[in-house]
Structure formats: C-alpha cells, structure tokens
SEMAR-765329 format. One record per residue: residue in one letter; x, y, z of N, C-alpha, C in turn. Coordinates in steps of 0.2 Angstrom, whole numbers, padded with zeros to 4 digits, always signed. Atoms other than C-alpha are relative to their C-alpha. Example, Ala and Ser with C-alpha at 12.3 -4.5 7.8 and 13.67 -1.06 7.14 Angstrom:
2
a+0004-0006+0000+0062-0022+0039+0004+0006+0000 s-0004-0006-0001+0068-0005+0036-0004+0005+0003 
This chain:
232
m+0000+0007+0005+0065-0012-0013+0003-0005+0004 i-0003+0004+0000+0066-0027-0006-0001-0005-0002 e+0000+0006+0003+0073-0044-0010+0000-0005+0004 r-0001+0008-0005+0072-0064-0002+0006-0001-0002 i-0003+0005+0000+0086-0073+0000+0001-0003+0003 k+0000+0008-0006+0091-0091+0006+0010+0002+0000 v-0007-0001-0001+0109-0091+0015+0000-0006+0005 n+0001+0007-0003+0110-0112+0020-0007-0001-0001 t+0007+0001-0001+0092-0114+0023-0003+0003+0005 v+0004-0004-0002+0089-0098+0031-0001+0005-0005 e+0003-0006+0005+0074-0087+0020+0004+0006+0004 i+0000-0007-0004+0080-0068+0024-0002+0003-0006 e+0004-0008+0005+0070-0051+0018+0007+0002+0000 v-0005-0005-0002+0084-0039+0013-0004+0008-0001 e+0002-0005+0002+0076-0021+0011+0005+0005+0000 y-0004-0009-0001+0084-0004+0008-0004+0004+0000 k+0005-0005-0002+0082+0010+0014+0009+0006-0002 p-0004-0005+0001+0090+0027+0014+0004+0002+0008 i-0002+0001-0004+0101+0024+0029+0006-0001+0000 k-0005+0000-0001+0118+0022+0035+0003-0008+0002 n-0001+0007-0002+0120+0007+0043-0004-0005-0002 i+0004+0005+0000+0114-0009+0043-0002-0003+0005 h+0002+0001-0007+0104-0018+0055-0004-0006-0002 l+0001+0004+0001+0099-0035+0057-0006-0004+0004 s+0006+0003-0006+0082-0044+0067-0003-0004-0003 v+0005+0005+0001+0074-0058+0069-0007+0002+0004 y+0005-0003-0002+0057-0057+0076-0006-0007+0000 p+0006+0004+0003+0044-0067+0082-0007+0001-0003 p-0002+0005-0003+0034-0079+0083+0005-0005-0005 d-0003+0008+0005+0042-0090+0069+0008+0002-0003 g-0008-0002+0003+0059-0082+0067-0001+0003-0005 r-0001-0001+0004+0057-0072+0052+0006+0008+0000 v-0007-0004-0001+0074-0063+0049+0000+0008-0006 h+0002-0005+0006+0073-0046+0041+0008+0006+0000 i-0006-0005-0002+0090-0034+0036-0004+0004-0003 s+0000-0008+0002+0088-0015+0035+0008+0001-0003 a-0008-0003+0003+0103-0011+0023-0001+0007-0003 p+0000-0006+0002+0108+0005+0017-0003+0000-0009 d+0004+0001+0007+0101+0010-0002+0006-0001-0004 t-0008+0000+0005+0119+0010-0008+0005-0005+0001 m-0006+0005-0001+0126-0006-0003-0004-0006-0004 n-0001+0003+0008+0127-0017-0019-0005-0008+0003 p+0002+0005-0004+0117-0035-0014+0003-0007+0001 e-0008+0003+0000+0133-0046-0015+0001+0000+0008 s-0003-0001-0009+0138-0037+0001-0003-0001+0004 a+0006-0001-0005+0121-0038+0010+0000-0009+0002 r+0001+0004-0003+0122-0055+0006+0007-0004+0005 l-0006+0002-0004+0141-0060+0013-0002+0004+0005 y-0001-0004-0007+0136-0047+0028-0007-0007+0005 a+0006+0005-0004+0118-0062+0032+0006-0007+0000 v-0004+0006+0000+0133-0075+0028+0005-0001+0005 s-0003-0004-0005+0143-0067+0041-0002-0001+0007 k+0002-0001-0003+0131-0067+0052-0006-0006+0004 l+0006+0007+0001+0121-0088+0050-0001+0001+0007 a-0001+0002-0007+0128-0092+0068-0005+0003+0005 w+0002-0002-0006+0121-0081+0077-0010+0001-0003 i+0006-0001+0002+0105-0078+0066-0006-0009+0003 k+0005+0005+0000+0099-0098+0068+0003-0001+0007 r+0001-0001-0007+0102-0095+0088-0006+0002-0001 q+0003-0008+0000+0092-0079+0087-0010-0006-0002 i+0010+0003+0002+0076-0091+0077-0001-0006+0005 e+0003+0004-0005+0078-0106+0088-0001+0003+0006 k+0002+0000-0006+0077-0098+0103-0008+0005+0000 v+0008-0006+0000+0061-0084+0098-0006-0006-0004 q+0008+0007+0003+0053-0104+0089+0001-0003+0007 s+0000+0003-0006+0056-0111+0108-0005+0005+0005 q+0003-0005-0005+0046-0096+0117-0005-0003+0001 e+0007+0004+0000+0032-0102+0126-0006+0003-0003 r+0005-0002+0005+0015-0099+0117-0008-0001+0006 q+0008+0000-0004-0003-0097+0126-0002-0001-0005 t+0003+0003+0003-0015-0107+0119-0006+0005-0001 p+0005-0001+0006-0029-0104+0107-0006+0002+0007 r+0003-0001-0003-0042-0093+0119-0008-0001-0002 e+0007+0001+0002-0059-0099+0122-0005+0006+0003 y+0005-0006-0006-0066-0085+0135-0003-0005+0005 v+0004+0003-0006-0070-0096+0149+0006-0001+0008 s-0004-0003-0006-0067-0094+0167+0008-0006-0001 g-0004+0007-0002-0050-0100+0172+0006+0001-0005 e-0005+0000+0007-0041-0095+0156+0007+0007+0003 n-0004-0001-0003-0025-0084+0159+0001+0009-0006 h+0002-0005+0003-0027-0066+0153+0007+0005+0001 y-0007-0007-0002-0011-0050+0151-0005+0006+0000 f+0004-0008+0003-0016-0032+0155+0006+0004+0005 k-0009-0004-0003+0001-0022+0158+0003-0003+0004 g-0006+0000-0001+0010-0032+0159-0002-0008+0007 r+0003+0005-0007+0002-0044+0175-0005-0005-0005 r+0006+0004+0001-0008-0060+0173-0005-0001+0003 y+0007-0002-0005-0026-0060+0178-0002-0008-0001 r+0003+0004+0000-0037-0076+0179-0006+0003-0005 l+0006-0001+0001-0054-0075+0167-0003-0002+0005 s+0006+0002-0005-0069-0076+0178-0006+0003-0004 v+0008-0001+0005-0085-0077+0165-0005+0000+0006 i+0005+0002-0006-0099-0072+0176-0007+0002-0006 y+0007+0003+0004-0117-0074+0164-0006+0006+0006 c+0007-0006-0001-0131-0059+0165-0002+0001-0004 n+0006-0004+0008-0145-0052+0156+0001+0009-0002 n+0000-0007+0002-0139-0035+0158+0007+0002-0007 t-0001-0002+0005-0126-0025+0145+0008-0003+0000 p-0004+0003+0001-0111-0034+0143+0006+0006+0001 k-0003-0005-0003-0096-0027+0152+0007-0004+0002 v-0007+0006-0002-0076-0032+0156+0001+0007+0006 e-0002-0002-0006-0071-0027+0175+0006-0002+0005 l-0007+0000-0005-0053-0027+0185-0004-0003+0006 k+0003+0000-0004-0057-0037+0201+0009+0000+0005 g-0005+0003-0003-0040-0034+0213+0005+0000-0006 n-0005+0001+0004-0024-0039+0205-0002-0006-0002 t+0000+0007+0003-0031-0056+0200-0002-0004-0003 f+0005+0002+0006-0047-0058+0190-0002+0005-0003 i+0005-0007+0003-0053-0048+0175-0007-0003-0001 q+0008+0003-0002-0071-0053+0177-0003+0005-0010 l+0005-0001+0007-0081-0054+0158-0007-0001+0001 f+0005+0000-0003-0100-0050+0162-0004-0002-0007 v+0003+0001+0007-0110-0058+0145-0007-0003+0003 r+0004+0004-0001-0126-0066+0142+0004-0008-0001 e-0003+0009+0002-0126-0087+0144+0001-0001-0008 g+0000+0005+0006-0125-0096+0127+0007+0007-0004 m-0002-0007+0004-0116-0079+0120+0008-0003-0005 p-0006+0003+0006-0102-0084+0105+0007+0002+0002 i-0007-0002-0001-0082-0085+0108+0000+0006-0001 s-0001-0007+0001-0082-0073+0096-0002+0007+0001 k+0002-0008-0005-0093-0059+0105+0003+0000+0005 r-0003-0001-0008-0084-0062+0122+0005+0003-0004 a-0006-0003+0005-0068-0059+0109+0001+0006+0000 e+0000-0008+0003-0074-0043+0104-0001+0003+0003 i-0001-0007-0004-0080-0036+0120+0007+0000+0005 l-0005+0000-0003-0064-0041+0129+0007+0005-0004 k-0008-0003+0005-0051-0034+0113-0005+0009+0000 e+0002-0008-0001-0064-0016+0116+0002+0001+0009 w-0001-0003-0007-0062-0015+0134+0006+0001-0003 y-0008-0004+0000-0042-0017+0129+0000+0005-0002 r-0002-0006+0003-0043-0004+0117+0000+0006+0003 q+0000-0005-0003-0051+0009+0128+0003+0000+0006 k-0007+0002-0007-0038+0003+0143+0008+0003-0003 l-0006-0003+0003-0025+0009+0129+0002+0005-0003 k+0000-0007-0001-0029+0023+0126+0000+0003+0006 e-0004-0002-0008-0029+0028+0144+0005+0002+0002 i-0004+0001-0001-0014+0024+0145+0005+0004-0002 i-0003-0002+0006-0007+0030+0129-0002+0009-0001 v+0000-0007+0000-0014+0049+0131+0003+0004+0004 p-0004-0003-0001-0003+0054+0144+0007+0000-0002 l-0006-0001+0004+0011+0047+0137+0004+0003-0004 v+0001-0006+0006+0011+0055+0123+0001+0007+0003 g+0000-0006-0002+0008+0071+0129+0006+0002+0004 k-0009+0000-0004+0025+0067+0142+0005+0004-0006 w-0003+0002+0004+0034+0061+0128+0000+0007-0006 e+0003-0004+0004+0029+0075+0116+0002+0008+0001 k-0002-0007-0002+0035+0089+0127+0006-0002+0001 i-0007+0001+0001+0052+0081+0129+0003+0001-0005 l-0003+0002+0008+0055+0077+0111-0003+0008-0004 e+0000-0007+0002+0048+0094+0107-0005+0000-0009 v+0003-0002+0006+0037+0089+0094-0008-0005+0000 s+0007+0001-0003+0018+0085+0091-0004-0004-0006 a+0004+0003+0006+0005+0072+0084-0004+0001-0002 l+0002-0004+0000-0007+0077+0074-0007-0004+0002 s+0002+0007-0003-0017+0059+0078+0004-0005+0000 y-0004+0005-0004-0014+0042+0087-0006-0005+0000 e+0007+0005+0001-0026+0027+0086+0002-0005+0002 v-0001+0004+0000-0027+0011+0091-0002-0004-0002 k+0005+0006+0007-0030-0005+0079+0007-0004+0001 q-0002+0006+0000-0024-0022+0077+0005-0001-0006 m-0005+0001+0002-0010-0026+0071+0006-0006-0001 k-0004+0007-0002+0001-0041+0066+0008+0001-0002 t-0009+0003+0001+0019-0039+0063+0003+0009+0005 k-0004-0007-0006+0023-0019+0073-0003+0001+0003 w+0002-0001-0007+0020-0014+0089-0003+0008+0000 g+0002-0008+0001+0018+0004+0081+0004+0003-0009 s+0000-0003+0008+0018+0015+0065+0000+0007+0000 c+0001-0008+0002+0020+0034+0061+0000+0003-0009 n-0001-0005+0006+0017+0043+0046+0003+0006+0001 t-0002-0003-0002+0027+0057+0046+0001+0006-0004 r+0004-0004+0005+0019+0066+0031-0008+0003+0006 t+0001-0002-0006+0005+0066+0044-0004+0000+0003 k-0001+0000-0009+0009+0064+0061-0005-0003+0001 r+0004+0006-0003-0002+0050+0063+0003-0005+0002 i-0004+0006-0003+0003+0037+0074-0007-0007+0003 l+0004+0006+0001-0003+0019+0074+0001-0005+0007 f-0001+0003-0003-0003+0009+0091-0003-0009-0001 n+0002+0005+0004-0005-0008+0089-0004-0004+0008 l+0005+0001-0007-0019-0014+0102+0003-0006+0007 e-0003+0006-0005-0009-0029+0109+0007+0002+0006 l-0006-0002-0005+0001-0018+0118-0001+0003+0005 a+0004+0000-0005-0012-0018+0130+0003-0004+0007 k-0003+0006-0004-0004-0032+0137+0004+0000+0003 k-0009+0000-0001+0014-0028+0139-0001+0004+0006 p-0003-0003-0009+0022-0020+0156-0002+0009-0002 l+0003-0008+0002+0018+0000+0155+0007+0003-0002 h-0005-0003+0001+0037+0004+0152+0002-0002-0007 c+0001+0004+0008+0036-0008+0136-0004+0004-0004 i+0006-0007+0005+0020+0005+0129+0007+0003+0001 e-0004-0008+0002+0032+0020+0133+0005+0001-0004 y-0005+0000+0005+0045+0015+0125-0003+0001-0007 i+0001-0001+0005+0035+0011+0109-0004+0007+0001 v+0001-0007-0002+0027+0030+0112+0004+0005-0002 a-0008-0003+0003+0044+0035+0113+0004+0003-0009 h-0004+0003+0005+0050+0026+0099-0005+0004-0009 e+0004-0001+0006+0035+0033+0087+0001+0006-0001 l-0001-0008+0001+0036+0051+0092+0006+0002-0003 i-0006-0001+0003+0054+0049+0087+0001+0001-0007 h+0000+0002+0006+0049+0046+0071-0002+0007-0006 l+0001-0006+0004+0044+0064+0069+0006+0006-0003 i-0007-0005+0000+0062+0072+0071+0002-0005-0006 e-0005+0003+0005+0070+0057+0060-0006-0007-0002 r+0003+0007+0004+0061+0046+0048+0001-0008-0001 h-0005+0006+0001+0072+0032+0046+0004-0002+0007 h-0006+0005-0005+0081+0019+0059+0007+0003-0001 t-0008-0003+0000+0097+0029+0057+0000+0001+0003 a-0005+0002-0004+0112+0031+0067-0003+0006+0004 r+0001-0003-0003+0104+0047+0072-0005+0000+0005 f+0005+0001-0004+0086+0041+0077+0001-0006+0005 t-0001+0009-0006+0095+0026+0088+0005+0006+0004 a-0003-0007-0006+0107+0043+0096-0008+0002+0003 l+0004-0005-0005+0090+0051+0103-0004-0006+0000 l+0002+0005-0004+0084+0034+0108+0005-0002+0004 d-0005-0001-0010+0099+0032+0119+0000+0007+0005 a+0001-0007-0005+0098+0051+0125-0007-0001+0003 n+0006+0001+0001+0079+0048+0126+0000-0007+0007 l+0002+0008-0003+0079+0029+0135+0006-0003-0002 p-0009+0004+0001+0097+0022+0137-0002-0008+0001 a+0002+0008+0001+0090+0006+0141-0005-0001-0006 w+0001+0000+0005+0081+0006+0124+0000-0006-0001 r-0001+0004+0001+0086-0009+0119-0001-0009+0003 q+0002+0006-0004+0084-0022+0133-0007+0000+0003 v+0007-0001-0003+0064-0014+0135-0001-0004-0006 k+0004+0006+0006+0063-0021+0115+0000-0005-0001 d+0004+0007-0002+0068-0038+0121-0002-0002+0004 e+0006+0001-0002+0057-0038+0133-0007-0001-0003 l+0005-0001+0003+0045-0033+0123-0004-0006-0007 n+0004+0006+0006+0045-0045+0108+0000-0008+0006 e-0002+0006-0002+0049-0060+0121-0005+0000+0005 f+0003+0000-0008+0036-0056+0136-0007-0003-0005 v+0006+0002+0002+0021-0069+0131-0006+0002+0001 v+0009-0001-0001+0001-0063+0130-0004-0007-0002 
C-alpha cells in the first residue's frame, strides 16, 4: 500500500512493505521523499517518524536540488558526455558510411554520422552504443557475483529506466539494468549488479538484505551516495 502525506511543506510518499525496519530516502534530481515502512506500522507512527526527520529531509532536498545538472544535449562537437565515470568530449565526424561510435583515447567519443542527421537520430546511435558497452561490462560482473552469492539469474537486460538503477523479478529471475549505468564509474555498476542479485536471496530491503550487502560490499553506502550524486 502506498499513501502520500504532507509534513510541513514537504510531500512524502509512504510505502508499506513486509519489512522489519523503516527506511527513508531522498532521491535526485528533484528531491522526491520516500519512506518504506513495515506493513504492521500504523499511519500515524509513520507520520511521526517523518516529523522527527523533517530537518534532515529538508537538508537532503536542498542538497539534491542544488546539484549540478547537465545541459540538454544537442549532440554536437564539444559537448561533455560520460562513459564509465570518465568525462569525454564529443567529436562529431561527418561521413557517408554507416553511423558508428568510437572512443579515441581517454579524451573523445567520436560520433560518425551523415551531415544533416537530426538530433534524435544522433541520440539514438549514441544510446545504442551505450547499451552494447554496458552489456559488455555487466556480463563478467554478473558471472562474478553469481558465484560469490551462489545464485543464478535466468536473464538480464539493459533498459532505459526513469527512477531505478536496476530491478529484479524474483519470480522469473529476470534482472533489468538502467542504460544510464554505462555513464557511471565501474564500482557503481558493480554495486547495482550485486544489489540486484542479492534480491534473488532476499526479495525485499529487509535487515537480512542489508546484512548481505554489508557482508559482501562493506562500502556500499558510500557507493550508493556516489551513484546518486554523480553528474551525467
């Protein structure tokens, strides 16, 4: 069950789940506030919890809303684009051959396109390049963490996602990874791989889930913060 409450001027989404502990999160880019509460908790207790955390919530909202944001893309030479946490300059090269994307050292992402190609098509070509590169990164990481955790995913795919870095369907053992992860540092990508595979052991974000993360990725909280603050 999900309900929306208002504390002072702050709107908060409260989701009741079969978990033991209450969790509070503030998400970029707009400072969306979400509470995951045990389904045994009454609404008034959840509200009082939110009130007790109001000062922290406001600080976090201010923090995420003041983060630097990338300007809208035009896919022209000189733009900054990211891959595996590194910033590259886009170099658009006009040609009559099949469009493609190549890295040039640690400085440039070269986008080979026909002159006059619209922005939407340039964006699509670069997106597909990111998709293939992320798949190449994820395959060995999934293999590594399947062995560590002694689990097995039946399938995993890369998809454009708006609010999550990944998701795991524990019934079908199908995992989805956000396309935007291709732009993140490698250790952030690995955290999401491990996180989603742990869901095959523990479906919800329970104390057991947190304990599994602590045991296998002790620094996961810092990595999570870095992942959500990293500008792309």
